[in-house]
C-alpha positions in Angstrom: 15.4 -17.4 -41.5 13.5 -15.3 -44.0 15.8 -12.5 -45.2 12.9 -10.0 -45.2 12.1 -10.9 -41.6 15.8 -10.4 -40.7 15.8 -7.0 -42.3 12.5 -6.0 -40.6 13.7 -7.2 -37.2 17.0 -5.3 -37.5 15.1 -2.2 -38.5 12.7 -2.6 -35.5 15.5 -3.2 -33.0 17.5 -0.2 -34.4 14.4 2.0 -34.1 13.8 0.8 -30.6 17.4 1.5 -29.5 17.1 5.0 -31.1 13.8 5.9 -29.6 12.9 3.9 -26.5 14.6 4.1 -23.1 13.9 0.6 -21.8 13.1 0.1 -18.0 15.5 -1.3 -15.4 18.2 -1.5 -18.0 21.7 -0.3 -18.7 21.1 0.5 -22.3 24.7 -0.2 -23.3 24.2 -3.8 -22.4 22.1 -4.2 -25.5 25.3 -4.2 -27.5 25.9 -7.7 -26.0 22.3 -8.8 -25.3 20.0 -7.8 -28.2 16.4 -6.8 -27.7 13.9 -9.5 -28.7 11.1 -8.2 -31.1 8.0 -9.8 -29.7 5.1 -9.9 -32.2 2.4 -11.8 -30.4 1.5 -14.0 -27.3 -0.7 -17.0 -26.7 -1.1 -18.8 -23.4 2.3 -19.0 -21.6 4.1 -18.4 -24.9 5.6 -15.3 -26.5 6.5 -15.3 -30.2 9.1 -13.2 -31.9 8.9 -11.8 -35.4 10.6 -15.0 -36.8 8.0 -17.2 -35.0 10.4 -18.5 -32.3 8.6 -19.1 -29.1 9.6 -18.3 -25.5 7.8 -19.7 -22.4 7.0 -16.7 -20.2 8.2 -18.2 -16.9 8.0 -14.8 -15.2 4.5 -13.7 -16.4 5.9 -10.6 -18.1 7.1 -9.1 -14.8 4.6 -11.0 -12.6 1.5 -9.5 -14.2 0.0 -12.2 -16.4 -2.2 -14.6 -14.6 -4.2 -16.5 -17.2 -2.0 -16.4 -20.3 -1.5 -14.1 -23.2 -4.4 -13.7 -25.6 -7.0 -14.8 -23.0 -10.4 -14.7 -24.8 -12.5 -14.0 -21.7 -10.4 -10.9 -20.6 -10.1 -9.7 -24.2 -13.9 -10.0 -24.8 -14.6 -8.0 -21.6 -12.3 -5.1 -22.8 -13.9 -5.2 -26.3 -17.4 -5.0 -24.9 -16.5 -2.1 -22.6 -14.8 -0.3 -25.6 -18.2 -0.2 -27.3 -19.7 1.9 -24.5 -17.2 3.9 -22.6 -13.4 4.1 -23.0 -12.7 6.6 -20.2 -14.2 9.4 -18.1 -12.5 11.3 -15.3 -13.4 9.9 -11.9 -13.6 13.4 -10.3 -17.3 14.3 -10.2 -18.3 11.2 -12.3 -18.6 7.4 -11.8 -19.3 4.4 -13.9 -20.5 0.8 -13.5 -17.1 -1.0 -13.9 -15.3 1.0 -11.2 -18.2 0.6 -8.8 -18.5 -3.2 -9.5 -14.8 -3.7 -9.1 -14.6 -1.7 -5.9 -17.5 -3.8 -4.4 -15.8 -7.1 -5.4 -12.4 -6.0 -4.0 -14.1 -4.8 -0.8 -15.8 -8.2 -0.3 -12.5 -10.0 -0.9 -10.3 -7.9 1.4 -12.7 -6.7 4.1 -11.6 -3.1 3.3 -13.4 -0.5 1.4 -13.4 2.8 -0.6 -10.9 1.8 -3.3 -8.7 4.6 -4.5 -7.2 3.9 -8.0 -3.9 4.6 -9.7 -2.1 3.2 -12.7 0.7 1.1 -11.3 2.2 -0.5 -8.2 4.5 2.4 -7.2 1.5 4.7 -7.4 -0.5 2.5 -5.1 2.4 2.6 -2.5 2.6 6.4 -2.9 -1.2 6.6 -2.3 -1.1 4.5 0.9 1.9 6.4 2.3 0.2 9.7 1.7 -3.1 8.5 3.1 -1.5 7.3 6.3 0.5 10.5 6.8 -2.6 12.6 6.1 -4.8 10.5 8.4 -2.6 11.2 11.4 -2.5 14.9 10.5 -6.3 15.1 10.2 -6.8 13.6 13.6 -4.3 15.9 15.2 -1.3 13.5 15.6 1.0 15.6 13.4 4.2 14.1 14.8 3.5 10.8 13.1 5.4 11.4 9.9 7.9 8.6 9.5 7.7 5.1 7.9 9.4 1.8 8.4 9.8 -1.3 6.2 11.7 -4.5 6.1 15.3 -4.9 5.2 15.7 -5.7 1.5 12.1 -4.5 0.9 11.0 -3.2 -2.5 7.9 -1.0 -2.9 8.4 0.8 -6.2 10.5 3.6 -7.7 8.5 6.8 -7.4 9.9 9.1 -4.7 7.7 8.0 -1.8 7.8 4.3 -2.7 11.5 4.4 -3.2 11.9 6.1 0.2 10.6 2.9 1.9 12.5 0.6 -0.5 15.7 -1.0 0.7 17.4 -2.2 -2.5 20.6 -0.2 -2.9 21.0 -0.4 -6.7 17.6 1.4 -7.1 17.8 3.7 -4.1 21.4 5.0 -3.4 21.6 7.4 -6.4 18.4 9.2 -5.4 19.0 9.1 -1.6 19.2 12.9 -1.2 15.7 13.3 -2.7 13.9 10.7 -0.6 11.9 10.6 2.6 13.9 9.0 5.4 12.7 5.7 6.6 14.0 2.9 8.8 14.3 -0.8 8.1 13.7 -3.5 10.6 15.1 -7.1 10.3 13.6 -9.2 7.6 12.0 -12.6 8.5 13.3 -14.0 5.2 14.1 -17.6 6.3 17.3 -17.8 4.4 18.8 -15.6 7.1 17.9 -17.8 10.0 20.5 -19.4 12.2 21.4 -23.1 11.7 18.7 -25.2 13.2 16.3 -22.3 13.8 12.8 -23.0 12.4 11.1 -20.6 10.0 8.5 -19.9 12.7 11.1 -19.3 15.5 13.1 -17.0 13.2 9.9 -15.0 12.3 9.0 -14.6 16.0 12.6 -13.4 16.7 12.3 -10.8 14.0 8.8 -9.8 15.2 10.3 -9.2 18.7 12.8 -6.8 17.1 10.0 -5.1 15.3 8.2 -4.6 18.6 11.4 -3.3 20.2 11.7 -0.6 17.5 8.0 0.4 17.7 8.1 0.7 21.5 10.8 3.3 21.1 9.6 5.2 18.1 5.8 4.7 17.7 5.1 8.4 18.5 6.7 9.5 15.3 5.7 6.5 13.1 2.8 6.7 10.7 3.0 3.2 9.2 4.9 0.0 8.7 4.8 -1.2 5.1 5.4 -4.9 4.3 5.3 -7.3 1.4 3.3 -10.2 2.9 5.0 -13.7 2.9 7.4 -13.0 -0.1 9.9 -10.2 -0.6 10.0 -10.6 -4.4 12.8 -8.2 -5.5 14.9 -9.5 -2.6 15.3 -12.7 -4.5 12.0 -14.2 -3.5 12.7 -14.1 0.2 9.9 -16.1 1.9 8.9 -16.2 5.6 6.4 -17.7 8.0 2.9 -16.1 8.3 3.3 -15.8 12.1 5.3 -12.7 11.4 2.3 -11.1 9.8 0.1 -12.1 12.8 2.6 -10.5 15.2 3.1 -7.4 13.0 -0.7 -6.8 13.1 -0.8 -7.2 16.9 2.3 -4.9 17.4 1.1 -2.2 15.0 -2.3 -2.2 16.7 -0.7 -2.0 20.2 1.5 1.0 19.3 -1.0 2.8 17.0 0.9 2.5 13.8 -0.7 1.7 10.5 0.0 -1.6 8.8 0.3 -1.3 5.0 0.2 -4.6 3.1 1.9 -4.3 -0.3 0.3 -7.2 -2.1 1.1 -5.7 -5.5 3.2 -8.7 -6.6 1.8 -11.4 -4.2 -1.9 -10.8 -4.5 -4.4 -12.6 -6.6 -3.5 -16.1 -5.8 0.3 -16.0 -6.2 1.0 -17.2 -2.6 -1.6 -19.9 -2.5 -4.5 -17.8 -1.2 -6.3 -15.0 -2.9 -4.3 -12.5 -0.8 -1.2 -13.4 1.3 -2.6 -11.7 4.4 -5.3 -14.4 4.5 -2.7 -17.0 5.6 -2.2 -15.0 8.9 -5.9 -14.2 9.2 -5.2 -10.5 9.5 -6.7 -7.3 8.1 -4.2 -4.6 7.3 -5.1 -0.9 7.5 -4.3 -0.5 3.8 -3.8 -3.0 1.0 -2.0 -2.1 -2.2 -3.0 -4.1 -5.3 -1.7 -4.0 -8.9 0.1 -6.3 -11.4 -2.2 -9.3 -11.7 -5.4 -7.3 -11.0 -6.2 -7.0 -14.7 -4.6 -10.4 -15.6 -1.7 -8.4 -17.2 -3.8 -6.7 -19.8 -4.0 -3.0 -18.8 -2.3 -0.8 -16.2 -4.3 -0.5 -12.9 -3.7 -0.3 -9.2 -5.7 0.4 -6.2 -5.5 1.0 -2.4 -8.3 -0.1 -0.1 -8.5 1.0 3.6 -10.7 0.9 6.6 -13.8 3.0 7.1 -12.2 4.7 10.2 -9.4 6.0 8.0 -11.8 7.1 5.2 -14.0 9.0 7.7 -11.0 11.0 8.9 -11.0 12.7 5.4 -14.8 13.1 5.2 -15.2 16.8 6.2 -16.5 20.2 5.0 -13.0 21.4 4.6 -11.5 20.7 1.2 -7.9 20.5 2.5 -8.9 17.6 4.7 -9.9 15.6 1.7 -7.5 13.3 -0.1 -6.7 15.4 -3.2 -4.3 13.0 -4.9 -5.3 12.2 -8.5 -4.3 10.4 -11.7 -5.7 11.3 -15.1 -6.7 7.7 -15.8 -8.0 6.9 -12.3 -10.5 4.0 -12.4 -10.3 3.7 -16.2 -13.4 1.7 -17.4 -11.4 -0.6 -19.8 -8.9 -1.5 -17.1 -11.7 -2.1 -14.5 -13.5 -4.3 -17.0 -10.3 -6.4 -17.5 -10.1 -6.7 -13.7 -13.7 -7.8 -13.4 -13.1 -10.5 -16.0 -10.0 -11.6 -14.1 -12.0 -11.9 -10.9 -14.7 -13.8 -12.7 -12.2 -16.4 -13.8 -11.1 -16.9 -10.2 -14.8 -17.3 -9.2 -15.8 -19.8 -12.0 -12.6 -21.8 -12.4 -11.7 -22.5 -8.7 -8.3 -21.1 -9.5 -6.8 -21.0 -6.0 -7.7 -24.6 -5.3 -6.4 -25.8 -8.7 -3.2 -23.8 -8.2 -2.4 -25.7 -5.0 -2.4 -29.0 -6.9 -0.3 -27.5 -9.7 2.1 -26.0 -7.2 2.7 -29.3 -5.6 3.4 -30.9 -9.0 5.9 -28.2 -9.9 7.8 -28.6 -6.7 7.9 -32.3 -7.1 9.3 -31.9 -10.6 11.9 -29.4 -9.5 13.7 -32.1 -7.6 15.5 -32.8 -10.8 17.5 -29.6 -10.0 19.2 -31.1 -7.0 22.3 -32.0 -8.9 22.9 -28.2 -9.4 24.8 -26.4 -6.6 21.8 -24.7 -5.1 20.5 -23.6 -1.8 17.0 -22.9 -0.4 14.8 -24.7 -2.9 11.5 -23.1 -1.9 8.0 -22.1 -3.0 5.1 -20.2 -1.7 1.9 -21.0 -3.7 2.7 -20.3 -7.4 6.1 -18.7 -6.7 9.2 -21.0 -6.9 12.8 -20.1 -6.3 16.3 -21.4 -5.6 19.7 -19.8 -5.0 22.6 -20.9 -7.2 26.0 -21.3 -5.6 28.5 -20.0 -8.1 31.4 -17.6 -8.3 30.3 -16.4 -11.7 29.6 -12.6 -11.3 27.8 -12.7 -14.6 25.5 -15.6 -13.7 22.2 -13.8 -14.0 22.9 -12.3 -17.4 24.3 -15.6 -18.8 21.5 -17.7 -17.3 18.9 -15.3 -18.9 20.7 -15.5 -22.2 21.0 -19.3 -22.1 17.3 -19.5 -21.4 16.4 -17.3 -24.3 18.5 -19.3 -26.7 16.4 -22.4 -25.8 13.0 -20.7 -25.8 12.6 -19.8 -22.1 12.2 -16.4 -20.5 13.8 -16.3 -17.1 14.9 -13.2 -15.2 17.2 -14.2 -12.4 17.6 -11.8 -9.5 21.3 -12.0 -8.7 22.0 -15.7 -8.1 18.3 -16.4 -7.4 16.4 -18.3 -10.2 12.7 -18.2 -9.9 9.5 -19.1 -11.7 6.2 -17.1 -11.5 4.4 -18.5 -14.5 0.8 -17.9 -15.7 -1.6 -20.1 -13.9 -2.6 -21.7 -17.2 0.8 -23.5 -17.6 0.3 -27.2 -18.5 2.2 -30.3 -17.3 4.1 -30.5 -20.6 5.0 -26.8 -20.4 6.1 -27.3 -16.7 8.4 -30.1 -17.9 9.9 -27.8 -20.5 10.3 -24.9 -18.1 12.2 -27.0 -15.5 14.4 -29.0 -17.9 15.4 -25.9 -19.9 16.1 -24.1 -16.6 18.3 -27.0 -15.6 20.4 -26.7 -18.7 20.5 -22.9 -18.5 21.8 -22.9 -14.9 24.4 -25.6 -15.6 25.6 -23.6 -18.7 26.0 -20.5 -16.5 27.9 -21.8 -13.5 
C-alpha cells in the first residue's frame, strides 16, 4: 500500500469521524469497524482510495439501478445543468418536472405528482394528503392510520408513526402519531403446510375484521407491496394486495402503496402493485427513481382526491412544501432512468437474470439457512446461527473479500444493480457463501 495513500486515508477517516454523523449507525462501532473511504464507482463496483474494489450487492441502500457512473444518466444531468439547475415549483414550472409527471402518470394510472426529496418525505406527504382529504370532504373523524406488523415507512415523525420496527421507533414513541398494525402476510410466519396464498388470505381476513370495527376513524392503510424490505425482505403472495384493495374500497379507507424500495422493476414488474392488478389511492416513489443519482421522491394520487383540494379557499389547498421540490436536475436523472427502462427492455431482461441468480444461489444450501427466496431482483435467505454478532461479522467478512453486504439481523440479501453480469453474479454468491460460513 502506498504510504501517501495510507496517510491520506487516515486523515480522511479521522476528519469524517470528527465532522460527520453517519446515518443508522452507533458511531462508537467505528472503533471496531472502520469507515471505508470510497473514491469512485463504476458499474456494480465501488473503489476505495487505495483502488480496492467492492461489489455493491445492495445498490447503495437500494437506490442504484443501472450501475455507478452510468453515462446516459450522467449526460442527462449535464445537459440539464447547462440550462436550469433549480427554480422553486411554487408559482413556476419547467419541462423536466412536467415530462416526468406525465410519464409516471402513464405508468401508474395516477396523476398530479407531488414531489419531495426522499422516501420518508413521500410517506409524510401521502399521510397528510389522506388526512386532509377526509377533512376537506367533512369526514373529520377519519384521523388514524394502520400498517402491517414489521412495516418500515421512514423515520420522519409521520412516517415513523406508521413504522413497526422497534429499534427505530421505541425511543421516539411519545412524539409519534398513534397507529395500529395488522398481521403481516410475510410467508415466513405461515403455519406448517400452509401455502403462501392461503396464509395471505388468512391475513387479509384479519385486515377486514379490523376495518369492519374501526373504519369510521381510519384514514388510510399504508403497505409495502409484496416485500417488507426492512423486515428482513419479508415476501408475500400478491393476493393480499388484491384483497386489501377490495377491503379498503368496501370500508372507505385509503390504500397507500409505499413502493419506495420495491418500485422501478425490483419485484419483477415496473411496480409491485401490477402483480395484483390493483390501483392504490396513493403511490409513494423514491430510491431508484433517479437511478441512484440525485435525491427525489414523489406521491401520485387519484383525480378525486386531487379535486377535494381544488377550491377558492387557500386552507383547503395542500400547503406542504420542500425547497427543492421537483428539482430539474433530479427530474432529468429520473427521465433518463425511465428511458433506459423503455429502450432496453429492462423488466423482461431482469426476469431472465433473476432466474439465473436463483439457480446459482443453490450453492448456498450447505449453509444452515431457511427461506431461500426471491421476488424479482430481490433475493434473500435467513441464516440459522446462535452468533448474536452475525450481521456485523458477515458484513466485515464480505468487505475483506471485496463485497458490500448489509445483512438485516440474520437475513442476508442481494439487491444488486440490474447491470450485474454473470461473472459478477458468480463472485457475489461465492463470496457471500464464504462470508456467511466465516460468521456462523
